[in-house]
C-alpha positions as CSV (number, residue, x, y, z in Angstrom):
1,M,42.5,-10.4,-48.5
2,K,41.5,-7.7,-45.8
3,K,38.0,-8.1,-47.4
4,A,38.0,-11.7,-47.1
5,G,39.0,-11.6,-43.1
6,Y,36.3,-9.1,-42.6
7,V,33.8,-11.9,-44.2
8,A,35.4,-14.5,-42.2
9,F,35.5,-12.4,-38.8
10,I,31.6,-11.8,-39.2
11,L,30.9,-15.6,-40.1
12,I,32.6,-16.6,-37.1
13,S,30.9,-14.1,-35.0
14,L,27.4,-14.8,-36.3
15,I,28.1,-18.8,-35.7
16,M,29.4,-18.2,-32.1
17,F,25.8,-15.9,-31.3
18,L,23.7,-18.6,-32.7
19,C,25.3,-21.4,-30.4
20,C,25.1,-19.1,-27.7
21,M,21.4,-18.5,-28.5
22,W,20.9,-22.2,-29.1
23,L,22.8,-23.3,-25.8
24,S,20.8,-20.6,-24.1
25,G,17.5,-21.9,-25.4
26,T,18.3,-25.5,-24.4
27,Q,19.5,-24.3,-21.1
28,V,15.8,-22.7,-20.6
29,K,14.1,-25.7,-22.2
30,Q,15.6,-28.0,-19.7
31,F,14.3,-25.8,-16.6
32,E,12.3,-27.3,-14.3
33,M,11.1,-27.3,-10.9
34,E,9.5,-29.4,-8.1
35,L,8.2,-29.4,-5.1
36,N,9.6,-31.4,-2.4
37,D,7.7,-32.4,0.7
38,L,9.3,-32.3,4.0
39,E,6.6,-32.2,6.4
40,G,3.0,-33.2,6.3
41,N,0.2,-33.5,3.6
42,R,0.6,-31.0,0.1
43,K,-3.4,-31.1,-0.3
44,V,-3.4,-27.8,2.4
45,L,-1.9,-26.2,-0.8
46,D,-4.8,-27.0,-3.0
47,S,-6.7,-23.5,-2.9
48,L,-3.0,-21.2,-3.0
49,N,-2.0,-19.7,-6.2
50,Y,1.4,-17.9,-6.3
51,Q,4.1,-16.9,-8.5
52,M,8.1,-16.3,-8.4
53,T,10.5,-15.3,-11.1
54,Y,13.9,-16.9,-12.1
55,Q,16.2,-15.2,-14.4
56,I,18.9,-17.3,-16.4
57,G,21.1,-14.6,-18.5
58,Q,19.2,-12.8,-20.3
59,R,15.8,-14.9,-20.1
60,D,12.9,-14.5,-17.3
61,I,11.3,-17.2,-16.4
62,D,8.2,-16.2,-15.0
63,I,7.0,-19.4,-12.8
64,Q,3.2,-19.6,-11.9
65,A,1.8,-22.2,-9.3
66,S,-1.3,-23.8,-8.3
67,G,-1.1,-25.9,-5.2
68,S,1.7,-27.7,-6.2
69,K,1.5,-27.9,-10.3
70,F,4.3,-25.3,-11.6
71,Q,3.3,-23.8,-15.2
72,Y,6.8,-21.7,-16.5
73,H,6.7,-18.4,-19.3
74,I,10.0,-17.4,-21.0
75,Q,10.7,-14.5,-22.1
76,T,13.4,-12.1,-22.8
77,T,14.4,-9.5,-20.0
78,D,14.8,-6.3,-21.8
79,S,13.2,-4.0,-19.2
80,T,12.7,-4.5,-15.8
81,I,8.7,-4.1,-14.1
82,Y,8.6,-3.4,-10.7
83,E,5.2,-4.1,-9.0
84,N,4.7,-1.6,-6.3
85,L,3.2,-2.2,-3.0
86,Y,-0.7,-0.2,-3.6
87,N,-3.7,-1.6,-4.3
88,G,-3.7,0.6,-7.7
89,K,-1.7,0.6,-10.5
90,N,0.3,3.4,-9.9
91,E,3.0,4.2,-7.5
92,V,2.6,6.9,-5.4
93,I,5.8,8.5,-3.9
94,G,5.9,11.0,-1.1
95,D,8.0,13.8,0.5
96,K,7.8,15.3,4.0
97,S,8.7,18.4,4.6
98,Y,7.7,21.4,7.1
99,E,5.4,23.8,6.3
100,M,6.5,26.6,4.1
101,K,5.9,30.1,4.2
102,D,4.8,32.2,1.5
103,D,6.5,35.2,2.2
104,Q,10.1,33.0,2.4
105,S,11.8,31.2,-0.2
106,Y,12.4,27.2,0.7
107,L,15.8,25.7,0.4
108,L,15.1,22.7,-1.2
109,S,18.8,21.1,-2.4
110,D,20.8,19.0,-0.3
111,N,23.7,21.2,-1.3
112,W,22.2,24.6,-0.5
113,R,25.2,25.3,2.2
114,D,27.7,25.7,-1.2
115,T,24.8,27.5,-3.3
116,Y,24.2,30.1,-0.2
117,Q,27.8,29.9,0.8
118,N,28.7,33.7,0.0
119,C,25.3,34.6,2.1
120,D,24.8,35.3,5.6
121,I,23.3,32.1,7.4
122,Q,22.2,31.8,10.9
123,D,20.5,28.6,12.7
124,E,18.7,28.7,15.7
125,N,16.7,25.9,17.9
126,I,13.1,25.5,17.6
127,A,10.7,23.7,19.7
128,S,8.3,22.3,17.0
129,Y,7.5,23.0,13.7
130,P,4.2,22.0,11.8
131,L,4.7,19.2,9.1
132,S,3.0,19.1,5.4
133,Y,3.3,16.2,2.8
134,R,3.7,16.4,-1.0
135,L,3.0,13.4,-2.5
136,D,3.8,13.0,-6.4
137,V,0.7,10.6,-7.8
138,S,-0.2,9.7,-11.4
139,L,-3.6,8.9,-13.4
140,I,-2.5,7.4,-16.0
141,D,1.2,7.9,-17.2
142,P,3.3,6.9,-14.2
143,N,5.8,9.1,-15.4
144,D,3.6,12.1,-15.7
145,K,3.4,13.0,-12.4
146,Q,1.3,15.3,-10.3
147,K,1.2,16.6,-6.9
148,A,-0.6,16.7,-4.2
149,I,0.1,18.6,-1.0
150,V,-1.4,17.9,2.6
151,T,-0.9,20.0,5.2
152,T,-1.3,18.5,8.7
153,S,-2.0,19.6,12.4
154,I,1.0,17.5,13.1
155,S,4.1,19.1,14.3
156,D,7.9,17.4,14.7
157,N,8.8,17.9,18.3
158,S,12.4,19.1,19.8
159,N,13.6,16.9,22.5
160,D,16.8,15.5,24.4
161,E,17.5,13.3,21.7
162,Y,16.1,14.8,18.6
163,Q,16.6,18.4,17.9
164,L,14.7,20.5,15.0
165,K,17.3,23.7,13.8
166,K,16.1,26.6,11.5
167,Y,19.0,27.7,9.0
168,M,18.1,31.3,7.8
169,A,19.7,32.6,4.8
170,T,20.1,36.1,3.7
171,C,21.4,36.7,0.4
172,K,21.9,39.7,-2.6
173,V,21.2,37.9,-5.9
174,N,20.9,40.5,-9.1
175,D,21.0,43.9,-6.3
176,S,17.8,42.5,-4.7
177,V,17.8,40.5,-1.2
178,T,16.3,37.4,-1.0
179,K,15.7,35.8,2.3
180,G,15.4,31.5,2.9
181,Y,15.2,29.0,5.4
182,R,15.8,25.5,5.8
183,I,15.1,23.2,8.8
184,E,16.8,20.1,9.1
185,K,17.4,17.6,12.4
186,D,20.1,16.7,14.3
187,K,19.6,13.3,15.8
188,I,21.7,12.8,18.7
189,K,20.4,9.0,18.7
190,D,18.8,7.6,15.1
191,I,15.6,6.8,16.1
192,H,13.2,9.1,14.0
193,R,10.6,6.7,12.4
194,G,9.3,8.4,9.1
195,L,8.0,4.9,8.2
196,Y,6.2,6.5,5.0
197,F,9.4,8.1,3.8
198,Q,12.1,5.5,5.2
199,D,14.8,5.4,2.8
200,N,14.1,1.7,2.3
201,K,11.8,1.8,-0.8
202,E,10.1,-1.9,0.0
203,D,8.4,0.3,2.9
204,R,6.9,3.1,0.7
205,G,3.4,3.1,0.7
206,R,3.0,2.0,4.6
207,G,-0.1,4.6,5.0
208,V,-0.8,5.7,1.6
209,Y,-3.3,3.6,-1.3
210,Q,-4.2,4.8,-4.5
211,R,-7.1,3.4,-5.9
212,K,-8.0,4.7,-9.5
213,D,-8.4,8.6,-9.0
214,T,-8.5,8.5,-5.3
215,I,-5.5,8.5,-2.6
216,Y,-6.0,7.7,1.1
217,F,-3.2,8.9,3.2
218,M,-2.6,8.6,7.0
219,P,0.4,10.6,8.0
220,P,2.5,8.2,10.0
221,M,3.8,9.2,13.3
222,D,6.4,8.8,15.9
223,Q,7.8,9.7,19.5
224,H,8.9,13.4,18.5
225,A,4.9,13.9,16.7
226,I,2.3,15.9,18.4
227,G,-0.9,17.0,17.3
228,Q,-4.2,15.9,15.5
229,N,-3.7,13.4,13.5
230,E,-6.5,12.5,10.5
231,I,-7.1,10.3,7.5
232,Y,-7.1,12.1,4.1
233,E,-8.6,11.1,0.9
234,I,-7.3,12.8,-2.0
235,N,-9.5,13.2,-5.4
236,L,-7.2,13.4,-8.3
237,K,-8.8,15.1,-11.2
238,E,-6.8,15.9,-14.5
239,N,-5.6,19.3,-15.6
240,Q,-7.4,20.2,-12.1
241,E,-6.5,20.9,-8.9
242,N,-6.5,18.0,-6.5
243,K,-8.9,18.1,-3.8
244,V,-7.6,16.6,-0.1
245,T,-10.3,16.3,2.4
246,A,-10.0,15.0,5.8
247,I,-12.5,11.9,6.0
248,T,-12.0,11.1,9.8
249,K,-10.2,12.8,13.0
250,L,-8.1,9.9,14.6
251,P,-8.0,9.1,18.5
252,K,-5.3,11.5,20.5
253,N,-2.7,10.5,22.5
254,R,-1.7,7.9,20.6
255,L,0.8,7.3,17.7
256,Y,0.1,6.3,14.2
257,E,2.6,4.1,12.3
258,T,0.9,2.4,9.4
259,M,-2.2,2.1,7.6
260,E,-3.5,-1.2,5.3
261,I,-6.4,-1.2,3.0
262,S,-8.2,-4.6,2.1
263,D,-11.9,-5.0,1.1
264,N,-12.7,-1.5,1.0
265,E,-11.7,-0.7,4.5
266,L,-8.8,1.1,6.2
267,Y,-6.8,-0.8,8.9
268,V,-5.1,1.8,10.9
269,F,-2.2,0.6,13.1
270,S,-1.8,3.1,16.7
271,H,-0.3,2.3,19.8
272,D,0.3,4.5,23.3
273,D,2.8,2.7,26.4
274,T,1.1,0.0,27.0
275,H,-1.6,-1.4,24.3
276,L,-1.6,-1.6,20.5
277,Y,-4.5,-0.7,18.6
278,I,-6.3,-1.9,15.1
279,T,-9.1,0.8,14.2
280,V,-10.9,-0.3,11.3
281,Y,-12.6,2.6,9.1
282,Q,-14.7,2.5,6.2
283,T,-13.6,4.3,3.2
284,D,-15.9,7.4,4.2
285,G,-14.1,7.7,7.5
286,T,-17.0,5.6,9.2
287,L,-15.3,3.9,12.4
288,V,-16.3,0.0,12.2
289,K,-14.3,-1.5,14.9
290,E,-11.7,-1.3,17.2
291,M,-9.9,-4.2,19.0
292,K,-7.3,-3.1,21.9
293,I,-4.0,-5.4,22.6
294,D,-2.1,-5.7,25.6
295,Y,1.2,-4.3,24.4
296,Q,4.6,-3.0,26.0
297,Y,5.9,-0.5,23.9
298,H,9.5,0.3,23.3
299,K,11.0,3.9,22.1
300,D,12.7,1.6,19.4
301,D,10.0,-0.2,18.1
302,A,8.4,0.0,14.9
303,L,5.2,-1.3,13.9
304,T,5.5,-1.5,10.3
305,E,5.2,-5.6,9.7
306,M,1.1,-5.5,10.1
307,Y,-0.3,-7.8,6.8
308,V,-4.1,-8.0,6.5
309,R,-5.3,-11.3,4.3
310,N,-8.9,-12.0,4.5
311,H,-10.3,-10.2,7.7
312,H,-6.9,-11.6,9.4
313,V,-4.0,-9.4,10.6
314,I,-0.9,-11.2,10.4
315,W,1.6,-9.1,13.3
316,K,5.7,-9.9,12.5
317,I,7.5,-9.1,15.6
318,G,10.9,-10.1,14.7
319,T,10.8,-14.0,14.1
320,K,7.2,-14.3,15.5
321,Y,4.6,-14.3,13.7
322,R,0.6,-13.8,15.2
323,V,-2.3,-14.1,13.7
324,I,-5.3,-11.6,14.8
325,D,-8.6,-12.5,13.5
326,M,-10.6,-9.3,13.5
327,D,-14.0,-10.9,12.8
328,H,-14.1,-13.0,16.2
329,M,-11.7,-10.2,17.9
330,K,-9.1,-12.9,19.3
331,T,-5.5,-13.5,19.1
332,T,-3.8,-17.1,18.3
333,D,-0.5,-18.4,19.4
334,A,2.7,-17.0,18.1
335,I,5.0,-19.1,15.7
336,T,8.6,-18.4,15.1
337,I,9.9,-18.6,11.6
338,E,13.6,-18.4,11.0
339,Q,14.1,-17.8,7.5
340,E,13.7,-14.9,5.9
341,M,9.9,-14.2,4.8
342,Y,9.2,-13.2,1.2
343,D,5.3,-13.1,1.5
344,L,2.3,-15.0,3.7
345,T,-1.6,-14.7,3.2
346,Y,-4.5,-16.7,5.1
347,V,-6.6,-18.9,3.8
348,N,-9.1,-21.3,5.0
349,D,-7.8,-20.8,8.6
350,M,-4.3,-21.5,7.8
351,L,-1.3,-19.1,7.7
352,Y,1.0,-19.6,4.4
353,L,4.7,-18.6,4.3
354,L,6.6,-17.9,1.1
355,T,10.4,-18.0,3.1
356,K,13.8,-18.2,1.8
357,G,14.8,-21.7,1.6
358,S,18.1,-23.7,2.5
359,E,19.7,-22.6,-0.4
360,E,20.1,-19.5,-2.5
361,E,17.8,-20.5,-5.5
362,S,15.4,-22.2,-3.2
363,W,12.2,-21.3,-1.2
364,Y,10.0,-22.8,1.7
365,L,6.5,-22.9,1.6
366,Q,4.8,-23.8,4.7
367,A,1.5,-23.8,6.2
368,Y,0.3,-23.1,10.3
369,Q,-3.1,-24.0,11.4
370,G,-2.7,-22.0,14.4
371,S,0.5,-23.1,16.3
372,A,1.0,-26.8,14.7
373,C,2.6,-26.6,11.4
374,V,0.9,-29.0,8.8
375,Y,3.4,-28.8,5.8
376,K,6.5,-27.6,4.8
377,G,7.9,-28.3,1.4
378,E,10.7,-26.7,-0.4
379,I,11.0,-25.3,-4.0
380,K,13.9,-25.8,-5.6
381,V,16.1,-24.7,-8.8
382,P,17.7,-28.2,-9.9
383,Y,20.9,-26.7,-10.9
384,R,23.5,-23.6,-10.9
385,M,25.0,-22.8,-14.5
386,D,28.9,-22.1,-14.6
387,H,28.7,-19.2,-17.0
388,T,25.8,-17.6,-17.4
389,I,23.8,-15.6,-14.5
390,S,21.4,-17.0,-12.8
391,K,19.4,-15.6,-9.8
392,I,16.1,-15.6,-8.0
393,K,14.5,-12.2,-9.2
394,E,10.8,-12.6,-7.5
395,H,11.4,-14.0,-4.5
396,G,7.7,-15.0,-5.0
397,K,4.2,-13.6,-3.6
398,F,1.0,-15.4,-3.2
399,L,-2.0,-14.2,-5.9
400,N,-4.9,-14.8,-3.9
């Protein structure tokens, strides 16, 4: 009897599993999307290609569109693939640190106070300290990381709102005396902008780009940084020490926040109190051009949302978008977009945006010529399932 009951249980379980698989497959086969025109003529989309991903249960539906025509590819979700923000295939992860001295150990762990609790620990305020950057890079296997150390001529500088402290620890370990130190920052007001190293992973990569075996890196600066900034080229050599070269010195008396790369040119964004500078360099460090724009800087600003598309810079300030034509060195009037932006591009004198739609499972596709909206449409997932988890997995991005 026990054996018969066991066999019946297995058969019922198998039937239920096959029914679930059939139902899931049926639901996926019924998946359809269409673009609903809200304003303008959709012919302005003819030159566009874009993609997004929708997840239904354990199935991913990869959606690729050309103009207003959609194609679908269905695959089972067995692993998550994250596409990074860089122009190379491999992700570059970095860490900002203060320069280490050869004759002292560096207390790296976050729980160093507990580790050294039986040691003599003293602290002191310091005026400034030089910065270095450690970049974890890979040539082939993203899991096989190398380290590239960039020693800069930039220092963090203490002031009334931002205080550097040095902690000295003297410990006795195995009858020998160990000395170490750690630099920390006491933030009276949280306004320190380490743009490349923000906690938000989506912001990683602003200022560092890998192309094959070469990395271009511009250390970000803020109102607490002083010293000479440079653009660095890092040549990666397998099983050899990575070569770090400063390819150009950047103008002084500016704060450098981010860098983009486009068409083998480096777009550097910097500012002083009254102007924003967009400076274009070749990848060997040769100056190509520079545009200066009137801009009143406020200390809480973070000019990270600068996007380079087809020789145009799209400058996002809050909900406003301004297009800067770098070929003719002129700007357009700003347009206002209230929805959350997922991606944008500039093609054929038009600014295109993929944004959040009216519902959780929808996108707006918008096109602007100058300050005029020439098209707006909405892409909707046509249903919600009650018993299967369904969600937007990839918010959407332009492919051209």
